[in-house]
C-alpha positions as CSV (number, residue, x, y, z in Angstrom):
1,M,-22.4,21.4,-5.2
2,E,-19.4,20.1,-3.5
3,T,-18.9,16.4,-2.8
4,R,-21.0,15.5,0.2
5,T,-19.3,12.2,1.1
6,K,-16.6,13.1,3.6
7,I,-13.0,12.2,3.3
8,V,-10.8,11.0,6.2
9,A,-7.0,11.1,5.5
10,T,-4.2,9.6,7.6
11,L,-1.4,11.9,8.6
12,G,2.2,10.6,8.1
13,P,5.6,11.4,6.7
14,A,4.3,12.1,3.2
15,C,2.0,14.9,4.3
16,D,3.6,16.3,7.5
17,E,4.8,19.4,5.8
18,P,2.4,22.3,6.3
19,D,2.1,23.1,2.6
20,V,1.1,19.5,1.7
21,L,-1.3,19.4,4.6
22,D,-2.9,22.7,3.6
23,R,-3.3,21.4,0.0
24,M,-4.8,18.2,1.1
25,I,-7.4,20.0,3.2
26,L,-8.2,22.4,0.3
27,A,-8.5,19.3,-2.0
28,G,-11.4,18.0,0.2
29,V,-10.2,16.4,3.4
30,D,-12.7,16.8,6.2
31,V,-11.1,14.6,9.0
32,I,-7.4,13.9,9.7
33,R,-6.6,10.5,11.2
34,I,-3.6,10.1,13.5
35,N,-2.6,6.4,13.7
36,L,-1.4,5.9,17.3
37,S,0.1,2.5,16.4
38,H,3.2,4.2,15.1
39,G,5.4,6.9,16.6
40,R,5.7,8.5,20.0
41,I,2.9,10.3,21.9
42,E,4.7,13.6,21.7
43,E,4.7,13.3,17.9
44,H,0.9,12.7,18.0
45,V,0.2,15.7,20.2
46,A,2.3,17.9,17.9
47,R,0.3,16.6,14.9
48,V,-3.0,17.6,16.5
49,A,-1.6,21.1,16.9
50,A,-0.4,21.0,13.3
51,V,-3.9,20.1,12.0
52,R,-5.5,22.9,14.0
53,A,-3.0,25.4,12.5
54,A,-3.7,24.1,9.0
55,A,-7.5,24.4,9.5
56,A,-7.0,28.0,10.6
57,R,-4.8,28.8,7.6
58,T,-7.2,27.3,5.1
59,D,-10.3,28.5,6.9
60,R,-11.9,25.0,6.9
61,V,-13.6,23.0,9.5
62,V,-11.4,19.9,10.1
63,A,-11.9,17.2,12.7
64,V,-9.1,15.1,14.2
65,L,-9.5,11.3,14.7
66,A,-7.0,9.5,16.9
67,D,-6.9,5.7,16.1
68,L,-6.0,3.6,19.2
69,P,-3.7,0.5,18.6
70,G,-5.9,-2.0,20.4
71,P,-4.7,-5.5,21.4
72,K,-2.3,-6.2,18.5
73,V,-0.3,-9.5,18.6
74,R,3.0,-9.3,16.8
75,A,5.7,-11.6,15.7
76,G,9.3,-11.2,16.8
77,Q,11.7,-9.2,14.5
78,C,12.4,-11.0,11.2
79,P,15.8,-10.9,9.6
80,V,16.5,-8.1,7.2
81,E,15.9,-10.3,4.2
82,G,12.6,-11.5,5.7
83,I,11.4,-15.1,6.3
84,D,10.2,-16.9,3.2
85,L,7.1,-18.9,4.1
86,R,6.4,-21.1,1.1
87,T,3.0,-22.7,0.4
88,G,2.9,-26.2,1.7
89,G,5.9,-25.7,4.0
90,R,6.0,-26.0,7.8
91,V,6.7,-23.4,10.5
92,V,6.6,-23.4,14.3
93,L,5.0,-20.5,16.3
94,V,6.6,-20.0,19.7
95,P,5.3,-17.8,22.6
96,D,7.9,-15.2,23.5
97,T,6.8,-12.1,25.5
98,D,10.4,-10.9,25.5
99,H,10.2,-10.1,21.8
100,G,12.9,-12.6,20.8
101,P,13.8,-12.6,17.1
102,S,12.1,-14.8,14.5
103,V,14.2,-17.0,12.3
104,P,13.3,-19.3,9.3
105,G,11.2,-22.2,10.5
106,R,10.5,-20.6,13.9
107,I,8.4,-17.4,14.5
108,T,8.2,-16.0,17.9
109,V,4.9,-14.4,19.0
110,D,4.3,-12.0,21.8
111,Y,1.3,-13.8,23.2
112,P,1.9,-15.9,26.4
113,T,-1.0,-18.3,26.1
114,L,-0.4,-19.2,22.5
115,L,0.0,-23.0,23.2
116,D,-3.3,-23.1,25.1
117,D,-5.4,-20.9,22.7
118,L,-4.7,-22.6,19.4
119,G,-5.8,-26.0,18.3
120,E,-5.8,-28.3,15.2
121,G,-7.5,-26.7,12.2
122,D,-7.3,-23.1,13.5
123,R,-6.3,-20.4,11.0
124,V,-3.5,-18.0,11.7
125,V,-2.8,-15.0,9.5
126,I,0.6,-13.3,9.3
127,G,0.9,-9.6,8.3
128,D,-1.9,-8.0,6.2
129,G,-3.6,-11.3,5.2
130,A,-1.3,-12.5,2.4
131,I,0.2,-15.3,4.5
132,T,-2.1,-17.8,6.1
133,L,-1.2,-20.8,8.3
134,S,-3.2,-23.9,9.4
135,V,-2.5,-25.3,12.8
136,L,-1.5,-29.0,12.7
137,S,-0.8,-29.5,16.4
138,A,0.6,-27.9,19.6
139,D,3.2,-29.3,22.1
140,D,5.7,-28.0,24.6
141,I,7.9,-26.7,21.8
142,G,5.3,-24.6,20.0
143,V,2.4,-24.5,17.6
144,H,3.2,-26.5,14.5
145,C,1.6,-25.1,11.3
146,Q,1.4,-25.7,7.6
147,V,1.6,-22.7,5.2
148,Q,-1.6,-22.5,3.3
149,T,-0.8,-19.3,1.3
150,G,2.8,-18.2,1.3
151,G,4.8,-15.0,1.2
152,V,7.7,-13.2,2.9
153,A,7.3,-12.1,6.5
154,R,9.2,-8.8,7.2
155,G,9.8,-6.6,10.2
156,R,7.5,-7.4,13.1
157,P,4.3,-8.4,11.3
158,G,1.0,-8.7,13.1
159,V,-0.2,-12.2,14.0
160,H,-4.0,-12.6,13.7
161,L,-5.4,-15.4,16.0
162,P,-9.1,-16.5,16.1
163,S,-10.8,-13.6,17.9
164,E,-13.3,-15.7,19.7
165,R,-10.5,-17.2,21.8
166,L,-8.2,-14.2,21.9
167,R,-7.6,-13.4,25.6
168,L,-6.4,-9.8,25.0
169,S,-9.3,-7.4,25.8
170,T,-10.3,-4.0,24.4
171,P,-9.3,-1.4,25.5
172,T,-5.8,-2.3,26.6
173,D,-4.0,-0.4,29.3
174,E,-1.9,1.3,26.6
175,D,-5.1,2.3,24.8
176,L,-6.4,4.1,28.0
177,V,-3.2,5.9,28.5
178,L,-3.1,7.1,24.9
179,A,-6.8,8.0,25.0
180,A,-6.3,10.2,28.0
181,R,-3.4,12.0,26.4
182,M,-5.2,12.5,23.1
183,A,-8.3,13.8,24.8
184,E,-6.2,16.3,26.7
185,A,-4.7,17.3,23.3
186,G,-8.2,18.1,22.1
187,V,-8.9,15.4,19.5
188,D,-12.5,15.2,18.3
189,F,-12.8,11.4,17.8
190,L,-11.1,8.3,19.3
191,A,-11.3,5.2,17.2
192,V,-11.4,2.1,19.4
193,S,-9.8,-0.9,17.7
194,F,-10.9,-4.6,17.8
195,V,-14.3,-3.8,19.5
196,K,-16.2,-6.9,20.4
197,A,-19.1,-5.5,22.3
198,A,-20.7,-2.2,23.4
199,N,-19.1,-2.5,26.8
200,D,-15.7,-2.0,25.3
201,L,-16.8,1.6,24.4
202,R,-18.3,2.2,27.8
203,L,-14.9,1.3,29.4
204,V,-13.1,3.9,27.3
205,R,-15.8,6.5,27.9
206,M,-15.7,5.9,31.7
207,S,-11.9,6.1,31.8
208,L,-12.0,9.5,30.2
209,A,-14.7,11.0,32.4
210,P,-15.3,13.9,33.0
211,A,-13.7,14.6,29.6
212,S,-15.9,13.9,26.6
213,V,-14.6,12.7,23.3
214,R,-16.7,11.0,20.6
215,L,-15.9,7.3,20.1
216,V,-15.7,5.5,16.8
217,A,-16.1,1.7,17.0
218,K,-13.9,-0.1,14.5
219,I,-15.9,-3.2,13.3
220,E,-13.2,-5.7,12.5
221,T,-14.3,-8.8,14.4
222,M,-17.3,-11.1,13.8
223,A,-18.2,-10.6,17.5
224,A,-18.7,-6.9,16.7
225,V,-20.8,-7.7,13.7
226,A,-23.0,-9.9,15.9
227,D,-23.4,-7.1,18.6
228,L,-23.8,-4.3,16.1
229,D,-27.1,-3.0,17.3
230,A,-25.9,-2.6,20.8
231,I,-22.6,-1.0,19.6
232,L,-24.7,1.5,17.6
233,G,-26.4,2.5,20.8
234,E,-23.1,3.4,22.4
235,A,-20.9,4.6,19.5
236,D,-20.7,8.1,18.1
237,G,-19.4,6.7,14.8
238,I,-18.5,3.4,13.1
239,M,-15.6,2.3,11.0
240,V,-15.9,-0.6,8.6
241,A,-12.3,-1.8,9.0
242,R,-12.2,-4.2,6.1
243,G,-8.6,-5.3,6.6
244,D,-8.9,-7.3,9.8
245,L,-12.6,-8.0,9.1
246,G,-11.4,-9.8,5.9
247,I,-9.1,-11.9,8.0
248,E,-11.9,-12.8,10.4
249,C,-14.2,-14.1,7.7
250,P,-14.1,-15.4,4.2
251,L,-13.1,-12.6,1.8
252,E,-16.3,-13.1,-0.2
253,D,-18.3,-12.2,2.8
254,V,-16.7,-8.8,3.3
255,P,-18.7,-6.8,0.7
256,H,-22.0,-8.1,2.1
257,L,-21.0,-7.3,5.7
258,Q,-19.9,-3.9,4.6
259,K,-23.4,-3.2,3.1
260,Q,-25.1,-4.6,6.1
261,I,-23.0,-2.4,8.5
262,V,-23.4,0.8,6.4
263,R,-27.2,0.2,6.1
264,S,-27.6,-0.2,9.9
265,C,-25.5,2.9,10.6
266,V,-27.6,5.0,8.2
267,E,-30.8,3.8,9.7
268,A,-29.6,4.6,13.2
269,G,-28.2,8.0,12.2
270,V,-24.7,7.1,13.3
271,P,-21.9,8.3,10.9
272,V,-20.0,5.4,9.2
273,I,-16.6,5.3,7.6
274,T,-15.6,2.8,4.9
275,A,-11.9,2.0,5.3
276,T,-8.9,-0.1,4.2
277,Q,-7.3,-0.3,0.7
278,V,-9.8,2.2,-0.8
279,M,-7.1,3.5,-3.2
280,E,-4.1,1.5,-2.2
281,S,-2.6,1.4,-5.6
282,M,-2.0,5.2,-5.3
283,I,0.6,4.6,-2.6
284,T,3.0,4.1,-5.6
285,A,0.9,4.9,-8.7
286,P,-0.4,8.2,-10.1
287,S,-3.9,6.9,-10.6
288,P,-6.2,4.2,-9.0
289,T,-7.3,1.0,-10.5
290,R,-10.7,0.7,-12.2
291,A,-11.7,-1.7,-9.4
292,E,-10.8,0.9,-6.7
293,V,-12.9,3.5,-8.5
294,G,-15.8,1.0,-8.5
295,D,-15.3,0.3,-4.8
296,I,-15.6,4.0,-4.0
297,A,-18.7,4.4,-6.1
298,N,-20.4,1.4,-4.6
299,A,-19.6,2.7,-1.1
300,V,-21.3,6.0,-2.0
301,F,-24.3,4.2,-3.5
302,D,-24.6,2.2,-0.2
303,G,-24.7,5.5,1.7
304,T,-21.4,5.7,3.6
305,D,-20.8,9.0,5.3
306,A,-17.1,8.9,4.8
307,L,-14.2,7.2,2.9
308,M,-10.9,6.7,4.6
309,L,-7.3,6.9,3.2
310,S,-4.6,5.2,5.1
311,A,-1.1,4.6,3.7
312,E,-2.3,6.4,0.5
313,T,-1.8,9.8,2.2
314,A,0.5,8.8,5.1
315,V,3.4,7.4,3.0
316,G,2.1,7.7,-0.6
317,I,3.9,9.4,-3.5
318,D,1.3,12.2,-3.9
319,P,-1.2,12.6,-1.0
320,V,-2.8,15.6,-2.6
321,A,-3.5,13.8,-5.9
322,V,-5.1,10.9,-3.9
323,V,-7.5,13.3,-2.2
324,E,-8.4,15.1,-5.4
325,T,-9.0,11.8,-7.2
326,M,-11.2,10.4,-4.4
327,N,-13.2,13.7,-4.3
328,R,-13.9,13.4,-8.1
329,V,-14.9,9.8,-8.0
330,A,-17.2,10.2,-5.0
331,G,-18.7,13.4,-6.4
332,R,-19.5,11.6,-9.7
333,A,-21.0,8.7,-7.9
334,E,-23.3,11.0,-5.9
335,R,-24.8,12.3,-9.1
336,E,-26.0,8.8,-9.8
337,A,-27.0,7.8,-6.2
338,S,-30.7,7.8,-5.5
339,Y,-31.8,8.4,-1.9
340,T,-35.3,9.5,-2.6
341,K,-37.0,6.3,-1.4
342,W,-35.0,6.0,1.8
343,A,-37.5,8.1,3.9
344,D,-40.3,5.6,4.2
345,R,-37.9,2.7,5.1
346,L,-36.0,4.9,7.7
347,G,-39.3,6.0,9.2
348,R,-40.4,2.4,9.7
349,W,-37.1,1.5,11.2
350,Q,-37.3,4.5,13.6
351,R,-40.7,3.5,14.9
352,R,-39.4,-0.1,15.5
353,Q,-36.1,0.8,17.1
354,W,-36.8,4.0,19.2
355,P,-40.0,3.4,21.1
356,H,-39.3,5.8,24.0
357,G,-37.2,8.9,24.9
358,P,-36.2,12.2,23.3
359,D,-34.4,10.5,20.4
360,R,-37.7,9.2,19.1
361,I,-39.0,12.7,18.9
362,T,-35.9,13.9,17.1
363,M,-36.0,11.0,14.7
364,A,-39.8,11.6,14.0
365,L,-39.3,15.3,13.4
366,T,-36.4,14.8,11.0
367,H,-38.5,12.3,9.1
368,A,-41.2,14.8,8.8
369,A,-38.7,17.5,7.9
370,G,-37.4,15.4,5.0
371,M,-40.8,15.2,3.5
372,A,-41.6,18.8,4.2
373,A,-38.3,19.9,2.5
374,V,-39.4,18.1,-0.7
375,D,-42.9,19.4,-0.6
376,A,-41.8,23.0,0.0
377,G,-38.9,22.8,-2.4
378,V,-36.5,24.3,0.1
379,D,-33.0,25.3,-0.8
380,A,-31.4,24.5,2.5
381,I,-32.1,22.7,5.8
382,L,-30.7,24.4,8.9
383,C,-30.2,22.3,12.1
384,C,-29.7,24.3,15.3
385,T,-28.0,21.7,17.6
386,H,-26.0,21.4,20.8
387,S,-24.7,17.8,20.4
388,G,-25.1,17.4,16.6
389,R,-27.7,14.7,17.0
390,T,-30.4,16.6,15.1
391,V,-28.2,17.1,12.0
392,Q,-27.1,13.5,12.1
393,A,-30.7,12.3,12.2
394,M,-31.4,14.6,9.3
395,A,-28.4,13.4,7.3
396,R,-29.9,9.8,7.4
397,F,-32.2,10.9,4.5
398,R,-29.3,12.2,2.4
399,P,-31.3,15.3,1.5
400,T,-30.8,17.2,-1.8
401,P,-30.9,20.7,-0.2
402,T,-27.8,22.0,1.5
403,L,-27.6,20.6,5.0
404,I,-26.2,23.1,7.6
405,S,-25.4,22.4,11.2
406,L,-25.3,25.4,13.5
407,S,-23.9,24.9,17.0
408,P,-22.4,27.1,19.8
409,D,-20.0,24.2,20.8
410,P,-16.7,24.2,18.8
411,Q,-16.2,20.5,19.3
412,T,-19.7,19.8,17.8
413,V,-18.9,22.1,14.9
414,R,-15.7,20.1,14.1
415,S,-17.3,16.7,14.8
416,M,-20.0,17.2,12.2
417,A,-17.1,17.1,9.6
418,L,-17.6,13.3,9.7
419,S,-21.3,13.3,8.8
420,W,-22.5,13.1,5.2
421,G,-23.3,16.3,3.5
422,V,-23.1,18.5,6.6
423,V,-21.8,22.1,6.4
424,S,-20.9,23.1,9.9
425,L,-21.0,26.6,11.3
426,Q,-20.5,28.1,14.8
427,V,-23.1,30.4,16.3
428,D,-23.7,32.1,19.6
429,T,-26.1,30.9,22.3
430,Y,-29.6,32.5,22.1
431,S,-32.3,33.1,24.6
432,S,-35.4,32.3,22.5
433,T,-36.4,30.1,19.7
434,D,-37.4,33.1,17.5
435,E,-33.9,34.6,18.1
436,M,-32.2,31.3,17.3
437,V,-34.1,30.8,14.0
438,W,-33.5,34.4,12.9
439,Y,-29.8,34.3,13.6
440,A,-29.4,30.8,12.1
441,V,-30.7,32.1,8.8
442,E,-28.6,35.2,9.0
443,R,-25.4,33.1,9.7
444,A,-26.1,30.8,6.8
445,V,-26.6,33.9,4.5
446,A,-23.4,35.5,5.8
447,A,-21.4,32.3,5.2
448,G,-22.7,32.2,1.6
449,H,-24.7,29.0,1.9
450,V,-28.1,30.7,1.5
451,S,-29.2,33.6,-0.7
452,H,-31.9,36.1,-0.4
453,G,-35.1,34.9,-2.1
454,Q,-34.5,31.3,-1.2
455,T,-36.6,29.1,1.2
456,V,-35.0,27.3,4.1
457,L,-36.3,24.8,6.7
458,V,-35.1,25.3,10.2
459,L,-35.0,22.5,12.9
460,A,-34.3,23.4,16.5
461,G,-35.0,22.7,20.1
462,A,-35.9,25.3,22.7
463,P,-32.6,27.2,23.6
464,Q,-33.0,26.5,27.3
465,Q,-33.1,22.7,26.8
466,Q,-30.0,20.7,27.8
467,S,-27.8,19.0,25.2
468,G,-29.3,15.7,24.2
469,A,-32.9,16.9,24.6
470,S,-35.3,16.4,21.6
471,T,-35.6,18.7,18.6
472,D,-39.2,19.9,18.6
473,V,-39.3,23.0,16.4
474,L,-39.7,23.0,12.6
475,R,-40.1,26.2,10.6
476,I,-40.0,27.0,6.9
477,V,-38.7,30.5,6.3
478,R,-38.5,32.7,3.2
479,V,-35.2,34.6,3.2
480,H,-35.8,38.3,2.5
């Protein structure tokens, strides 16, 4: 059986060539991420087309996730040699929206209310978290800080301020412009950065109407952790963005928050991506560290739907080898993972969280299907779905049989590439439930996922129902 944990890989200079992109997809990539923080919009649109072409060449289902920049605060350009911020030293942060250069002892920050929003004892992080400052005081000159952990600041590094007082909101005007362009280009997912509340996602969704793109909420602030249940009700996916989350809270809290977020996503049937520094050593090395291997395995044991590669594939020395290595490590972990006791716990959660509406029926039927699949010893579970909600609800249980999504909607077919264990197939629209079940089985056989003599379980709703209606048909079929 192929690895069922999905792989998200970031597109960049190291894998732009068609041959490299094809080999990455064949090595196991399910979703290609385009980082909108770097490059021009025309380049991003061209990359969407390049991914579609690669998927066609390799005959694979590949989704595209465009990652919005969000409200990023940056320092002014540092000198070529960088600025050496030594532990125990002093530095002044100065607001400068004109992007003036930073110099030793004085770092400009493109945030106009810096003097008002920082106070004594606040923690400021420069870059990826290696450099931390503690605020001593603020006056008309700037914010005076002491360097707590030192390093060299280069380029235009990010400046992380306490999120609870950050006045920049999500989404930014730039985010909305990029979101509209990428929706027009046909991406399957938009990742919304620095989400604080469910309403941030609603704003993006409303701005795109009537276009419809699935939204992934990046959990990288403590405000988002606190509002996670509401965000789960609005998001189509979640990303555990451990980089900025690790700046927001003590590093020792990150593994526990990761487990909490993944568990909540699995229970809600919302796909979850574990991201940031998953195999970072392979940016420059031919193999990962033992700690990175353990990190991947533990994410699989927790039940993450997907693992994400960032700079490892975007600028790394061997993007294909990174994907191959991740595929092997995740596959090995899956052989040790035990999901057999999840059904009872998920069933109890479902009754508590979904008291009304069609989703409760879908959740209840997939819970029953999970137990029926075990009792009947089925070889595959076929989910006939318009929106993909049925198969995502079924994937919560991490079933042993092959899990197949069948949809007439091409975007749903691609979007299921993010959900754990799902094999996604496109089918026609049928006029009756009997016809739907019959052709679903035939399609699965034709694709080589089901063989004659095997037993399959089929989940479906009535064909005339609208997308989003409940799944209310369960059949067990012997394939002749």
